[in-house]
N, CA, C and O atoms as a DFTB+ gen file, in Angstrom:
668 C
 N C O
     1  1     129.970      75.664     143.741
     2  2     131.008      76.789     143.817
     3  2     130.781      77.582     142.971
     4  3     130.924      77.488     141.752
     5  1     130.185      78.919     143.983
     6  2     130.070      79.783     143.809
     7  2     131.559      80.727     142.815
     8  3     132.747      80.460     142.636
     9  1     130.644      81.876     142.385
    10  2     131.911      83.060     141.626
    11  2     130.791      84.103     142.371
    12  3     129.735      84.154     143.002
    13  1     131.956      84.930     141.742
    14  2     131.817      86.342     142.448
    15  2     132.362      87.499     141.147
    16  3     133.352      87.492     140.415
    17  1     131.342      88.325     141.268
    18  2     131.625      88.602     139.612
    19  2     132.705      89.655     140.022
    20  3     132.645      90.788     139.545
    21  1     133.938      89.212     141.117
    22  2     135.024      90.123     141.155
    23  2     136.257      89.137     141.385
    24  3     137.308      89.148     142.026
    25  1     135.470      88.145     140.391
    26  2     136.584      86.789     140.855
    27  2     137.480      86.667     138.769
    28  3     138.474      86.068     138.357
    29  1     136.583      87.446     138.159
    30  2     136.830      87.130     136.244
    31  2     137.192      88.920     136.551
    32  3     136.671      89.855     137.159
    33  1     138.583      88.627     135.589
    34  2     139.212      90.500     135.311
    35  2     139.275      90.647     133.772
    36  3     139.922      90.136     132.857
    37  1     138.587      91.308     133.869
    38  2     138.080      91.763     132.250
    39  2     139.141      92.501     132.279
    40  3     139.555      93.068     133.291
    41  1     139.874      92.565     130.691
    42  2     140.858      94.028     130.020
    43  2     139.785      95.027     128.806
    44  3     139.887      95.099     127.581
    45  1     138.563      95.846     129.958
    46  2     138.050      96.404     128.453
    47  2     138.878      97.567     128.435
    48  3     138.235      98.520     127.993
    49  1     139.961      97.843     128.717
    50  2     140.687      99.427     127.764
    51  2     140.090      99.150     126.249
    52  3     139.326     100.002     125.795
    53  1     140.512      97.616     125.196
    54  2     141.355      97.765     124.454
    55  2     139.677      97.986     123.259
    56  3     139.678      98.155     122.039
    57  1     138.342      97.886     124.288
    58  2     137.545      98.226     123.245
    59  2     137.033      99.684     123.892
    60  3     136.019     100.133     123.356
    61  1     137.838     100.794     125.411
    62  2     137.941     101.501     125.018
    63  2     138.796     102.510     124.182
    64  3     138.366     103.535     123.653
    65  1     139.952     102.089     124.158
    66  2     140.297     102.890     122.942
    67  2     139.300     102.620     121.845
    68  3     138.751     103.665     121.496
    69  1     138.835     101.412     121.102
    70  2     138.352     101.904     119.951
    71  2     137.299     102.893     119.967
    72  3     137.200     103.816     119.159
    73  1     136.649     102.692     120.767
    74  2     135.629     103.467     121.536
    75  2     136.208     104.970     121.099
    76  3     135.532     105.334     120.136
    77  1     137.118     105.894     121.411
    78  2     137.422     106.865     121.643
    79  2     138.070     106.996     121.034
    80  3     138.758     107.988     121.273
    81  1     138.562     105.961     119.393
    82  2     138.876     105.858     117.990
    83  2     137.676     105.999     117.427
    84  3     137.682     105.874     116.203
    85  1     136.842     106.177     117.835
    86  2     135.461     105.906     116.676
    87  2     134.967     107.436     117.057
    88  3     134.477     108.086     116.133
    89  1     135.046     107.941     118.123
    90  2     134.924     109.454     118.769
    91  2     135.896     110.606     118.048
    92  3     135.493     111.657     117.550
    93  1     137.164     110.180     118.112
    94  2     137.993     110.874     117.337
    95  2     137.213     111.679     115.861
    96  3     136.963     112.839     115.532
    97  1     136.949     109.742     115.013
    98  2     136.694     109.740     113.778
    99  2     135.318     110.545     114.084
   100  3     135.085     111.090     113.005
   101  1     134.377     110.875     114.904
   102  2     133.070     111.201     114.397
   103  2     133.282     113.310     114.092
   104  3     132.809     114.176     113.355
   105  1     134.516     113.165     115.475
   106  2     134.943     114.430     116.069
   107  2     135.336     115.371     114.478
   108  3     135.004     116.546     114.326
   109  1     136.326     114.296     113.090
   110  2     136.776     114.854     112.526
   111  2     135.633     115.064     111.776
   112  3     135.220     116.222     111.826
   113  1     135.040     114.343     111.142
   114  2     133.201     114.618     110.186
   115  2     132.439     115.256     110.704
   116  3     131.692     115.704     109.833
   117  1     132.124     115.631     111.765
   118  2     131.461     116.642     111.847
   119  2     131.762     118.245     112.329
   120  3     130.918     119.124     112.501
   121  1     133.788     118.381     112.554
   122  2     134.333     119.250     112.110
   123  2     133.965     120.432     111.570
   124  3     134.720     120.479     110.598
   125  1     133.375     121.329     111.542
   126  2     132.854     123.020     111.320
   127  2     133.786     123.528     110.548
   128  3     134.790     123.085     111.106
   129  1     134.251     124.293     109.446
   130  2     134.952     125.054     108.840
   131  2     135.295     126.352     110.015
   132  3     134.126     126.484     110.376
   133  1     135.812     127.054     110.585
   134  2     135.856     128.686     111.018
   135  2     134.651     129.356     110.241
   136  3     133.916     128.938     109.347
   137  1     134.727     130.484     110.883
   138  2     133.866     131.505     109.792
   139  2     135.185     131.554     108.569
   140  3     135.391     130.946     107.518
   141  1     135.840     132.510     109.264
   142  2     137.360     132.894     108.058
   143  2     138.073     132.580     108.362
   144  3     138.033     132.684     109.588
   145  1     139.489     131.879     107.855
   146  2     140.476     130.545     108.179
   147  2     141.671     132.064     107.832
   148  3     141.334     133.149     107.358
   149  1     142.866     131.689     108.200
   150  2     144.170     132.399     108.484
   151  2     144.914     131.766     107.555
   152  3     146.030     132.174     107.236
   153  1     144.441     130.874     107.122
   154  2     144.852     129.555     105.961
   155  2     146.165     130.847     104.680
   156  3     145.836     131.926     104.186
   157  1     147.044     130.386     104.591
   158  2     147.537     130.513     102.892
   159  2     148.107     129.112     102.426
   160  3     148.461     128.178     103.147
   161  1     148.107     129.163     101.550
   162  2     148.805     127.798     100.602
   163  2     150.422     127.877     100.655
   164  3     151.137     128.752     100.167
   165  1     150.904     126.408     101.578
   166  2     152.111     126.734     101.825
   167  2     152.702     124.694     101.488
   168  3     153.720     124.057     101.760
   169  1     151.665     124.434     100.941
   170  2     151.805     123.475     100.753
   171  2     152.232     123.573      99.448
   172  3     151.912     124.503      98.708
   173  1     153.219     122.292      99.011
   174  2     154.243     122.689      97.234
   175  2     153.419     121.891      96.773
   176  3     153.703     120.780      97.221
   177  1     152.236     121.824      95.887
   178  2     151.488     121.156      94.702
   179  2     152.927     120.561      93.911
   180  3     154.069     121.019      93.904
   181  1     152.290     119.245      93.205
   182  2     153.356     118.988      92.427
   183  2     153.646     120.000      91.073
   184  3     153.631     121.229      91.139
   185  1     153.843     119.415      90.161
   186  2     154.275     119.650      89.418
   187  2     152.456     120.196      88.108
   188  3     151.892     121.209      87.694
   189  1     152.334     118.797      88.032
   190  2     150.630     118.045      87.477
   191  2     149.820     118.701      88.079
   192  3     148.759     118.787      87.462
   193  1     149.847     119.446      89.451
   194  2     148.532     119.679      89.699
   195  2     148.722     121.609      89.177
   196  3     147.923     122.278      88.522
   197  1     150.200     122.080      89.836
   198  2     149.963     122.672      89.193
   199  2     149.668     123.093      87.704
   200  3     148.839     123.991      87.556
   201  1     150.044     122.742      86.988
   202  2     150.056     122.536      85.676
   203  2     148.508     122.202      85.287
   204  3     148.399     122.479      84.093
   205  1     147.647     121.869      85.638
   206  2     146.142     121.482      86.028
   207  2     145.787     122.598      85.891
   208  3     145.445     123.083      84.813
   209  1     145.816     123.290      87.171
   210  2     145.118     124.643      87.893
   211  2     145.755     126.175      86.705
   212  3     145.256     127.238      86.336
   213  1     146.728     125.646      86.536
   214  2     146.994     126.967      85.132
   215  2     145.968     126.578      84.104
   216  3     144.971     127.271      83.901
   217  1     146.184     125.623      83.552
   218  2     145.153     125.466      82.388
   219  2     143.900     125.857      82.439
   220  3     143.281     126.691      81.778
   221  1     143.451     124.822      83.713
   222  2     141.701     125.182      83.772
   223  2     141.654     127.235      84.094
   224  3     140.624     127.905      84.021
   225  1     143.214     127.851      84.467
   226  2     143.200     129.394      84.069
   227  2     142.987     129.298      83.169
   228  3     141.845     129.698      82.940
   229  1     143.620     128.840      82.118
   230  2     144.234     129.466      80.867
   231  2     142.169     128.969      80.232
   232  3     142.042     129.779      79.313
   233  1     141.227     128.421      80.278
   234  2     139.796     128.297      79.961
   235  2     139.291     129.037      80.484
   236  3     138.183     129.191      79.971
   237  1     139.478     129.806      81.466
   238  2     138.630     130.891      82.405
   239  2     139.010     132.498      81.400
   240  3     138.211     133.340      80.989
   241  1     139.903     132.465      81.316
   242  2     140.816     133.507      80.721
   243  2     140.130     133.405      79.031
   244  3     140.176     134.445      78.374
   245  1     139.598     132.322      78.466
   246  2     139.437     132.319      77.199
   247  2     137.907     132.703      76.841
   248  3     137.464     133.535      76.050
   249  1     137.197     131.703      77.799
   250  2     136.180     131.902      78.128
   251  2     135.851     133.169      78.307
   252  3     134.997     133.714      77.608
   253  1     136.793     134.053      79.708
   254  2     136.037     134.870      80.628
   255  2     135.481     136.351      79.043
   256  3     134.474     137.000      78.759
   257  1     136.959     136.179      78.468
   258  2     136.867     136.987      77.446
   259  2     135.475     137.222      76.286
   260  3     134.831     138.174      75.846
   261  1     135.491     136.174      76.179
   262  2     134.067     135.533      75.034
   263  2     133.061     136.274      76.176
   264  3     132.466     137.296      75.832
   265  1     132.932     135.883      77.169
   266  2     131.878     136.488      77.811
   267  2     131.788     138.186      77.921
   268  3     130.897     138.965      77.583
   269  1     132.699     138.334      78.352
   270  2     133.232     139.725      78.361
   271  2     132.597     140.981      77.134
   272  3     132.176     142.126      76.971
   273  1     132.907     139.808      76.567
   274  2     132.282     140.451      74.544
   275  2     130.952     140.200      74.448
   276  3     130.412     140.701      73.462
   277  1     130.279     139.584      75.170
   278  2     128.786     139.828      75.599
   279  2     128.522     138.594      74.266
   280  3     127.932     138.910      73.233
   281  1     128.949     137.487      74.460
   282  2     128.552     136.647      73.643
   283  2     127.143     136.222      73.624
   284  3     126.561     136.509      74.670
   285  1     126.145     135.390      72.402
   286  2     125.018     134.920      72.519
   287  2     125.270     133.694      72.716
   288  3     124.241     133.056      72.939
   289  1     126.432     132.943      72.732
   290  2     126.375     131.928      73.166
   291  2     126.452     130.968      74.089
   292  3     127.469     130.440      74.538
   293  1     125.210     130.739      74.382
   294  2     125.231     130.205      75.508
   295  2     126.231     129.137      76.592
   296  3     126.607     129.167      77.763
   297  1     126.405     128.038      75.164
   298  2     127.819     127.189      75.994
   299  2     129.229     128.330      76.173
   300  3     129.831     128.450      77.241
   301  1     129.532     128.990      75.089
   302  2     130.385     129.770      76.578
   303  2     130.389     129.989      77.793
   304  3     131.423     129.945      78.460
   305  1     129.159     130.278      78.305
   306  2     128.712     131.130      79.277
   307  2     128.730     129.699      80.027
   308  3     129.321     129.627      81.105
   309  1     128.181     128.710      79.556
   310  2     128.747     127.695      80.187
   311  2     129.998     126.694      80.479
   312  3     130.175     125.798      81.304
   313  1     130.815     127.268      79.395
   314  2     132.131     126.607      80.223
   315  2     132.189     127.359      80.904
   316  3     132.607     126.778      81.906
   317  1     132.056     128.429      81.163
   318  2     132.843     129.651      81.650
   319  2     132.892     129.013      82.975
   320  3     133.828     128.698      83.710
   321  1     131.372     128.894      83.083
   322  2     130.351     128.954      85.109
   323  2     130.910     127.380      84.907
   324  3     129.899     126.914      85.432
   325  1     131.616     126.295      84.608
   326  2     131.916     125.142      84.516
   327  2     133.887     125.191      84.902
   328  3     134.548     124.464      85.644
   329  1     134.246     126.188      84.159
   330  2     136.242     126.000      84.577
   331  2     136.033     126.239      85.817
   332  3     136.878     125.898      86.645
   333  1     134.368     127.143      86.352
   334  2     135.013     128.566      87.995
   335  2     134.746     126.906      88.557
   336  3     135.704     126.292      89.029
   337  1     133.504     126.314      88.470
   338  2     133.818     125.747      89.331
   339  2     134.247     124.445      89.104
   340  3     133.718     123.534      89.740
   341  1     135.059     124.234      88.356
   342  2     136.095     123.282      88.121
   343  2     138.063     123.469      89.795
   344  3     138.846     122.796      90.466
   345  1     137.549     125.285      89.343
   346  2     138.855     125.899      89.519
   347  2     139.105     125.227      91.176
   348  3     139.947     124.597      91.815
   349  1     137.079     126.159      91.416
   350  2     136.649     126.578      93.304
   351  2     137.063     125.142      93.662
   352  3     137.989     125.015      94.463
   353  1     136.439     123.980      93.122
   354  2     136.617     122.640      93.656
   355  2     138.013     121.950      94.657
   356  3     138.148     121.061      95.497
   357  1     139.110     123.234      93.794
   358  2     140.028     122.779      94.007
   359  2     140.850     123.257      94.831
   360  3     141.650     122.531      95.421
   361  1     140.784     124.679      95.025
   362  2     141.136     125.426      95.727
   363  2     140.823     125.641      97.142
   364  3     141.539     125.888      98.113
   365  1     139.102     125.423      96.945
   366  2     137.703     125.471      98.246
   367  2     138.836     125.014      99.664
   368  3     139.277     125.737     100.557
   369  1     138.997     123.894      99.465
   370  2     139.626     123.373     101.109
   371  2     140.578     124.348     102.060
   372  3     140.937     123.935     103.162
   373  1     140.890     125.399     101.675
   374  2     141.567     126.594     102.624
   375  2     141.327     127.556     102.903
   376  3     142.072     128.433     103.340
   377  1     139.911     127.585     102.644
   378  2     138.689     128.931     102.939
   379  2     137.270     128.960     103.996
   380  3     136.404     128.262     103.469
   381  1     136.907     129.404     104.981
   382  2     136.282     129.294     105.911
   383  2     135.038     129.279     104.986
   384  3     134.859     129.214     103.770
   385  1     133.978     129.400     106.484
   386  2     133.082     128.612     105.770
   387  2     132.227     130.543     105.280
   388  3     131.183     130.546     104.628
   389  1     132.776     131.690     105.650
   390  2     132.268     133.023     104.407
   391  2     132.526     132.220     103.642
   392  3     131.701     131.320     103.490
   393  1     133.949     132.203     102.728
   394  2     133.529     132.468     101.783
   395  2     133.576     131.301     100.822
   396  3     133.926     131.606      99.682
   397  1     133.224     129.692     101.104
   398  2     132.557     128.994     101.264
   399  2     131.424     129.274     100.063
   400  3     131.421     129.192      98.835
   401  1     130.026     129.821     101.574
   402  2     128.865     129.970     101.449
   403  2     128.977     131.012     100.237
   404  3     128.322     130.667      99.254
   405  1     129.967     132.721     100.060
   406  2     129.551     133.296      99.264
   407  2     129.728     132.534      97.452
   408  3     129.125     132.704      96.393
   409  1     130.732     131.791      97.841
   410  2     131.206     131.299      96.814
   411  2     129.515     130.622      96.170
   412  3     129.108     131.139      95.130
   413  1     128.745     129.642      96.748
   414  2     127.855     128.989      96.953
   415  2     126.327     129.783      96.235
   416  3     125.520     129.591      95.325
   417  1     126.626     130.819      97.408
   418  2     125.579     131.808      96.790
   419  2     125.348     132.161      95.270
   420  3     124.304     132.463      94.692
   421  1     126.714     132.026      94.768
   422  2     126.948     132.933      93.321
   423  2     127.266     131.727      93.030
   424  3     126.996     132.157      91.909
   425  1     127.584     130.584      92.885
   426  2     127.003     129.231      92.186
   427  2     125.663     129.640      91.506
   428  3     125.453     129.938      90.330
   429  1     124.412     129.540      93.073
   430  2     123.382     128.644      92.896
   431  2     122.445     130.424      92.141
   432  3     121.394     130.170      91.552
   433  1     122.691     131.402      92.174
   434  2     122.111     132.332      91.497
   435  2     122.531     132.619      89.686
   436  3     121.833     133.175      88.838
   437  1     124.445     131.773      89.481
   438  2     124.715     132.041      87.974
   439  2     123.764     130.971      87.510
   440  3     122.798     131.258      86.804
   441  1     124.014     129.791      87.882
   442  2     122.891     128.160      87.749
   443  2     121.107     129.128      87.157
   444  3     120.455     129.039      86.116
   445  1     120.950     129.778      88.154
   446  2     119.576     130.334      87.831
   447  2     119.618     131.468      86.408
   448  3     119.177     131.364      85.264
   449  1     120.068     132.113      86.837
   450  2     120.401     132.896      85.336
   451  2     120.446     131.792      84.201
   452  3     119.913     131.556      83.117
   453  1     120.988     131.477      84.699
   454  2     122.125     130.699      82.873
   455  2     120.633     129.364      82.792
   456  3     120.423     128.649      81.812
   457  1     120.134     129.358      83.577
   458  2     118.671     128.313      83.059
   459  2     117.663     128.860      82.772
   460  3     116.985     128.460      81.825
   461  1     117.301     129.947      83.543
   462  2     116.457     131.041      83.085
   463  2     116.749     132.124      81.931
   464  3     115.782     132.803      81.586
   465  1     117.429     132.251      81.585
   466  2     118.397     132.994      79.576
   467  2     118.443     132.436      78.673
   468  3     117.702     132.684      77.722
   469  1     119.583     131.228      78.668
   470  2     119.678     130.359      78.060
   471  2     118.938     129.857      77.238
   472  3     119.626     129.665      76.236
   473  1     117.337     129.332      76.968
   474  2     117.172     129.005      76.268
   475  2     117.294     130.021      75.211
   476  3     117.991     129.677      74.256
   477  1     116.689     131.386      75.160
   478  2     116.724     133.166      74.879
   479  2     117.019     133.189      73.666
   480  3     117.429     132.035      73.547
   481  1     117.104     133.576      72.814
   482  2     118.004     133.631      71.657
   483  2     118.416     134.953      71.904
   484  3     119.327     134.885      71.078
   485  1     118.494     135.812      72.230
   486  2     119.404     137.468      72.911
   487  2     119.491     136.732      75.071
   488  3     118.587     136.255      75.757
   489  1     121.341     137.063      75.501
   490  2     120.955     137.031      76.759
   491  2     121.529     138.001      77.147
   492  3     122.615     138.454      76.787
   493  1     120.529     138.507      78.209
   494  2     120.554     140.219      78.580
   495  2     122.203     139.942      79.391
   496  3     122.624     138.862      79.804
   497  1     122.802     141.089      79.430
   498  2     123.771     141.273      80.078
   499  2     124.157     140.478      81.487
   500  3     125.184     139.927      81.884
   501  1     122.754     140.700      82.081
   502  2     123.400     140.721      83.644
   503  2     123.703     139.391      83.859
   504  3     124.285     139.161      84.919
   505  1     123.300     137.815      82.643
   506  2     124.664     136.588      82.790
   507  2     125.356     136.950      82.803
   508  3     126.144     136.494      83.632
   509  1     125.961     138.399      81.752
   510  2     127.614     137.964      81.399
   511  2     127.906     138.474      82.574
   512  3     128.754     137.816      83.176
   513  1     127.421     139.630      83.256
   514  2     128.130     140.074      83.643
   515  2     128.534     139.764      85.714
   516  3     129.321     140.307      86.489
   517  1     127.473     138.606      85.875
   518  2     126.724     137.822      87.014
   519  2     127.806     136.760      86.918
   520  3     128.059     136.001      87.853
   521  1     128.349     136.741      85.905
   522  2     129.830     135.345      85.644
   523  2     130.919     136.142      85.338
   524  3     132.034     135.676      85.104
   525  1     130.669     137.236      85.329
   526  2     131.673     137.371      85.315
   527  2     132.888     138.355      86.973
   528  3     134.056     138.687      87.172
   529  1     131.678     138.387      87.618
   530  2     131.818     138.772      89.136
   531  2     131.728     137.233      89.563
   532  3     132.644     136.773      90.246
   533  1     130.939     136.640      89.284
   534  2     131.932     135.300      89.885
   535  2     133.369     135.395      89.708
   536  3     134.019     135.748      90.693
   537  1     134.227     135.038      88.184
   538  2     134.917     134.721      87.801
   539  2     135.925     135.670      88.753
   540  3     136.850     135.122      89.353
   541  1     135.705     137.130      88.867
   542  2     136.734     137.888      89.848
   543  2     136.797     137.633      90.704
   544  3     137.889     137.873      91.219
   545  1     135.486     136.785      91.806
   546  2     136.147     136.450      93.412
   547  2     136.675     135.925      92.906
   548  3     137.750     136.523      92.862
   549  1     136.790     134.589      92.074
   550  2     137.583     133.276      92.033
   551  2     139.155     133.721      91.847
   552  3     140.030     133.093      92.442
   553  1     139.426     134.668      91.121
   554  2     140.329     135.173      91.040
   555  2     141.164     136.083      92.476
   556  3     142.263     135.962      93.017
   557  1     140.684     136.450      92.562
   558  2     140.812     136.990      94.216
   559  2     141.054     136.386      95.093
   560  3     141.987     136.665      95.846
   561  1     140.161     135.232      95.265
   562  2     140.714     133.946      95.878
   563  2     142.249     133.124      95.815
   564  3     143.003     132.629      96.653
   565  1     142.244     133.282      94.329
   566  2     143.336     132.366      94.428
   567  2     144.690     133.238      94.284
   568  3     145.872     132.908      94.191
   569  1     144.121     134.313      94.302
   570  2     145.555     135.181      94.420
   571  2     146.089     135.531      95.762
   572  3     147.213     135.858      96.143
   573  1     144.778     135.340      96.458
   574  2     145.409     135.119      98.138
   575  2     146.086     133.598      98.602
   576  3     146.560     133.417      99.723
   577  1     146.025     132.242      97.222
   578  2     147.088     131.282      97.907
   579  2     147.888     132.095      97.736
   580  3     148.440     132.559      98.734
   581  1     148.178     132.476      96.691
   582  2     149.422     132.139      95.665
   583  2     150.394     133.811      96.902
   584  3     151.535     134.130      97.234
   585  1     149.756     134.040      96.992
   586  2     150.143     135.530      97.218
   587  2     150.989     134.519      98.858
   588  3     151.995     135.056      99.322
   589  1     150.312     132.692      99.801
   590  2     150.801     133.282     100.690
   591  2     152.669     131.894      99.526
   592  3     153.602     132.505      99.006
   593  1     152.661     131.620      99.518
   594  2     153.152     130.830      97.964
   595  2     153.894     131.967      97.887
   596  3     155.045     131.671      98.207
   597  1     153.817     132.950      97.660
   598  2     155.287     133.946      96.962
   599  2     155.737     134.280      97.853
   600  3     156.957     134.129      97.899
   601  1     155.106     134.870      98.979
   602  2     156.255     135.026     100.878
   603  2     157.392     134.066     100.743
   604  3     158.589     134.354     100.741
   605  1     156.738     132.643     100.606
   606  2     156.980     131.597     100.860
   607  2     158.565     131.313     100.358
   608  3     159.640     131.265     100.956
   609  1     158.180     131.159      99.040
   610  2     159.547     132.040      97.822
   611  2     160.748     132.790      98.399
   612  3     161.890     132.349      98.272
   613  1     160.365     134.367      99.279
   614  2     160.525     135.176      98.140
   615  2     161.436     135.004      99.745
   616  3     162.571     135.480      99.767
   617  1     160.979     134.431     100.829
   618  2     161.376     134.789     102.244
   619  2     162.508     133.226     102.143
   620  3     163.013     133.137     103.263
   621  1     162.952     132.237     101.383
   622  2     163.403     131.602     101.414
   623  2     164.228     132.393     100.361
   624  3     165.329     132.170     100.866
   625  1     164.489     133.091      99.358
   626  2     165.408     133.235      98.130
   627  2     165.472     134.780      99.097
   628  3     164.694     135.404      98.376
   629  1     165.794     135.638     100.031
   630  2     166.083     137.001     100.454
   631  2     167.045     136.117     101.323
   632  3     168.166     136.627     101.325
   633  1     166.977     134.834     102.145
   634  2     167.291     134.254     103.059
   635  2     168.684     133.407     102.706
   636  3     169.706     133.293     103.382
   637  1     168.382     132.906     101.523
   638  2     169.578     132.573      99.798
   639  2     170.754     133.136     100.327
   640  3     171.823     132.754     100.804
   641  1     169.770     134.885      99.896
   642  2     171.207     136.024      98.698
   643  2     171.558     136.072     100.258
   644  3     172.729     135.744     100.064
   645  1     171.490     136.226     101.757
   646  2     171.787     136.947     102.809
   647  2     172.901     136.874     102.919
   648  3     173.828     137.682     102.982
   649  1     172.718     135.085     102.960
   650  2     173.764     133.350     103.432
   651  2     174.837     133.667     102.592
   652  3     175.977     133.582     103.047
   653  1     174.586     134.135     101.052
   654  2     175.707     134.020     100.320
   655  2     176.312     135.426     100.354
   656  3     177.479     135.336      99.973
   657  1     176.054     136.440     100.598
   658  2     177.248     137.677     101.060
   659  2     177.626     136.953     101.660
   660  3     178.701     136.538     101.226
   661  1     177.172     136.293     102.932
   662  2     177.935     137.006     103.992
   663  2     178.686     135.600     104.022
   664  3     179.287     135.579     105.096
   665  1     178.880     134.628     103.451
   666  2     179.865     133.949     102.692
   667  2     181.082     134.257     102.621
   668  3     181.848     133.590     101.925
């Protein structure tokens, strides 16, 4: 008995579906961020996450004051750098590649300056200035996030206020 290929009826749709899902995952992994995003944070973080960010900001402020006072304690400079990196690691996902690349360049330059002058007695003020510049850029970006949150909150408050007046 001779059989033709036509006699076998295989359903390959299951395998095709798996291939499509794998391609979708690869597309997500290979997705590059746009150069600039218009994202604003409308995500409502949990209280613990907000508190954690506030604690990091307090540390940034504490070490920023010491760095602005031209401390020669290299540990304070490293701690400021570490706090800035931690804060950036928590907020960077909503920014486009322009901001991400800018911060990466600032981080690399900061590390080079800290390594170059960190083992010497008196630390040149260029190291202090650059870390303070890094801090200022991080503060500006964090304010952009807060702007989105505050606009949403204010808009809701305005709606509630108008609703109460009309009732």
